[in-house]
Backbone bond lengths (Angstrom), bond angles and torsions (degrees), N, CA, C in turn:
res aa  C-N    CA-C-N  psi(-1)  N-CA   C-N-CA  omega(-1)  CA-C   N-CA-C  phi
1 M - - - 1.444 - - 1.522 108.59 -
2 P 1.321 117.91 108.15 1.471 120.53 -177.67 1.523 111.42 -71.83
3 F 1.320 114.50 156.31 1.463 120.79 178.07 1.512 109.71 -80.66
4 R 1.307 115.81 149.95 1.457 121.06 175.06 1.520 108.69 -78.02
5 P 1.348 117.15 156.16 1.465 119.08 176.70 1.535 110.88 -56.12
6 G 1.329 115.48 133.93 1.458 121.44 -179.88 1.513 113.92 87.49
7 Q 1.334 117.70 -0.57 1.461 121.25 178.13 1.522 109.37 -113.84
8 S 1.315 115.04 158.46 1.467 119.08 176.67 1.509 108.83 -138.39
9 G 1.296 115.33 173.30 1.448 120.67 176.64 1.516 112.72 -78.59
10 N 1.324 116.99 -5.24 1.459 121.93 179.76 1.533 107.94 -134.16
11 P 1.343 117.64 78.68 1.472 119.65 -174.79 1.524 113.46 -61.40
12 A 1.312 118.55 -26.04 1.473 120.56 178.68 1.520 111.27 -75.46
13 G 1.321 116.45 -20.08 1.462 120.21 179.70 1.507 112.65 76.88
14 K 1.312 114.20 -176.67 1.461 121.64 179.54 1.531 108.71 -78.08
15 P 1.329 118.89 134.25 1.471 119.67 178.90 1.519 111.90 -60.24
16 K 1.329 115.96 147.24 1.463 120.51 178.75 1.520 109.83 -59.92
17 G 1.327 115.13 142.82 1.458 120.85 177.02 1.515 114.05 87.17
18 I 1.323 117.71 -12.68 1.456 121.29 179.41 1.527 108.06 -88.12
19 K 1.322 115.72 122.79 1.461 120.50 -179.55 1.519 108.90 -88.21
20 S 1.322 115.70 145.12 1.456 119.33 179.00 1.527 109.50 -69.51
21 K 1.335 114.36 150.94 1.466 118.52 179.62 1.514 111.42 -61.68
22 S 1.327 117.07 -39.95 1.465 118.79 -178.69 1.521 111.16 -65.11
23 S 1.341 117.85 -38.08 1.470 120.66 177.10 1.517 110.68 -63.30
24 E 1.320 116.48 -42.56 1.467 120.27 179.31 1.527 110.65 -64.17
25 E 1.332 117.00 -41.23 1.464 120.72 178.96 1.524 110.60 -63.40
26 I 1.317 116.70 -43.56 1.473 120.74 179.75 1.525 109.82 -64.30
27 R 1.333 117.77 -42.59 1.470 120.21 177.53 1.527 110.74 -59.43
28 G 1.316 116.19 -43.24 1.468 120.05 -179.97 1.523 112.08 -63.73
29 I 1.325 116.19 -44.04 1.467 120.77 178.88 1.523 110.04 -63.30
30 F 1.333 116.02 -43.66 1.457 119.50 -179.33 1.528 110.88 -66.05
31 Q 1.316 116.99 -41.60 1.472 120.23 178.24 1.526 110.59 -60.59
32 E 1.318 116.04 -44.13 1.469 119.83 178.79 1.533 110.69 -62.75
33 F 1.326 116.71 -40.95 1.462 120.77 177.87 1.534 110.24 -59.74
34 L 1.330 116.26 -46.46 1.469 119.93 179.67 1.524 111.41 -61.19
35 E 1.319 115.89 -45.84 1.457 120.03 -179.22 1.532 111.95 -62.40
36 N 1.317 116.32 -37.27 1.471 120.92 -178.29 1.527 113.16 -78.79
37 N 1.315 117.39 -14.79 1.461 120.44 -174.91 1.528 113.74 -124.58
38 I 1.320 117.19 15.78 1.460 120.69 -174.56 1.522 112.32 -60.58
39 E 1.322 117.40 -39.34 1.474 119.73 -179.14 1.524 111.55 -65.16
40 Q 1.331 116.68 -42.34 1.463 120.74 178.48 1.526 110.41 -66.07
41 M 1.317 116.97 -41.08 1.467 120.18 179.24 1.521 110.46 -65.01
42 Q 1.325 117.85 -39.18 1.462 120.87 177.67 1.521 110.16 -64.53
43 S 1.328 117.02 -41.59 1.461 121.14 178.35 1.528 110.33 -62.73
44 D 1.330 116.84 -43.48 1.464 120.50 178.56 1.531 110.54 -63.98
45 F 1.318 116.16 -41.82 1.462 120.57 178.94 1.527 110.63 -61.75
46 D 1.314 116.13 -43.69 1.465 120.90 -179.30 1.524 112.45 -62.60
47 Q 1.319 117.80 -24.98 1.463 121.37 -179.30 1.529 112.47 -84.83
48 L 1.309 117.89 -8.43 1.459 120.65 179.62 1.528 110.82 -73.18
49 E 1.310 115.05 152.70 1.465 120.83 172.74 1.527 107.69 -71.72
50 P 1.341 117.79 154.64 1.467 120.17 -178.43 1.534 113.69 -50.78
51 R 1.331 117.43 -43.14 1.465 120.67 -179.93 1.538 110.69 -63.01
52 E 1.331 116.85 -39.69 1.467 120.69 178.72 1.525 110.81 -67.44
53 R 1.328 116.61 -37.24 1.469 119.98 177.29 1.524 111.11 -61.22
54 L 1.334 115.67 -45.49 1.468 118.93 179.09 1.519 111.26 -63.10
55 G 1.325 117.34 -39.52 1.460 120.68 177.47 1.522 111.83 -61.89
56 F 1.333 115.52 -42.09 1.457 120.39 178.30 1.517 110.56 -63.00
57 I 1.327 116.81 -47.16 1.464 121.06 -179.48 1.529 110.32 -60.93
58 E 1.334 116.34 -41.58 1.466 120.04 179.76 1.531 110.66 -62.06
59 K 1.327 117.70 -43.97 1.461 120.81 -179.56 1.533 111.04 -64.57
60 I 1.303 116.86 -42.47 1.466 120.37 179.43 1.531 110.40 -66.05
61 A 1.336 116.59 -40.85 1.463 120.17 -179.53 1.521 110.51 -61.15
62 R 1.317 118.11 -37.58 1.474 120.73 178.76 1.520 111.73 -63.49
63 L 1.312 116.86 -29.80 1.462 120.38 179.42 1.524 112.69 -81.27
64 I 1.335 116.11 -27.73 1.457 120.29 -172.96 1.532 112.41 -98.80
65 L 1.320 116.24 -44.97 1.466 120.43 -175.30 1.523 110.72 -84.80
66 P 1.326 116.70 145.94 1.475 118.38 176.37 1.517 110.02 -68.95
67 P 1.330 116.85 151.22 1.469 118.54 179.35 1.529 110.08 -66.28
68 P 1.319 117.35 149.39 1.462 118.88 179.66 1.532 110.10 -65.44
69 L 1.314 115.29 145.65 1.459 120.52 178.24 1.519 110.23 -77.90
70 T 1.308 115.42 135.36 1.457 121.05 172.65 1.513 106.90 -129.33
71 L 1.314 116.87 159.00 1.460 120.14 179.79 1.523 111.41 -60.17
72 E 1.322 116.78 -32.66 1.460 120.42 179.98 1.529 112.31 -66.05
73 N 1.322 117.16 -26.05 1.462 121.40 -178.06 1.529 112.71 -85.71
74 L 1.324 118.20 -10.32 1.453 120.96 -176.53 1.523 111.47 -85.45
75 S 1.332 115.91 144.75 1.460 120.87 175.38 1.528 108.96 -77.67
76 E 1.323 116.08 169.41 1.464 120.08 177.43 1.517 110.28 -58.69
77 S 1.319 116.12 -42.01 1.467 120.97 -179.90 1.525 110.90 -62.58
78 Q 1.321 116.74 -43.42 1.462 120.39 179.29 1.529 111.05 -65.66
79 L 1.332 116.72 -38.70 1.465 120.12 177.25 1.525 110.42 -63.98
80 D 1.331 116.95 -42.27 1.472 120.73 177.68 1.527 110.87 -60.72
81 Q 1.333 116.35 -43.26 1.468 120.10 178.21 1.520 111.05 -62.47
82 L 1.317 116.92 -41.26 1.461 121.47 179.22 1.528 110.50 -63.49
83 I 1.320 116.85 -44.02 1.465 120.93 178.99 1.519 110.58 -61.61
84 E 1.319 117.02 -44.65 1.475 120.76 178.74 1.526 111.33 -62.58
85 K 1.330 116.14 -41.17 1.466 120.45 178.48 1.521 110.86 -63.01
86 L 1.326 117.20 -43.18 1.452 121.30 179.09 1.536 110.56 -65.31
87 K 1.310 117.20 -38.99 1.472 120.81 178.96 1.526 110.75 -65.15
88 S 1.321 116.73 -38.23 1.472 119.63 -177.75 1.524 112.44 -72.38
89 N 1.329 117.59 -19.04 1.462 121.09 179.80 1.529 112.80 -89.56
90 E 1.346 116.96 -3.47 1.474 119.73 -178.94 1.493 111.11 -76.34
């Protein structure tokens, strides 16, 4: 019995915080690749011009570091919590 469009065999979906097996496998493969090629990557990095190095660092930082918080990114609930916190510090 096939599923209708928009339905799945698991209507509750994957629980929050559970990573897919394929994502975990890809992370492991990528980590191993990095570990096995770190010297070559360092050599390649060292050969870049200063501007290229900064560009590389910026791109990597965007992947690793969380985005900065702005008021536009906060939910109503988060804004209310922030307002209450600021009021309590007065």
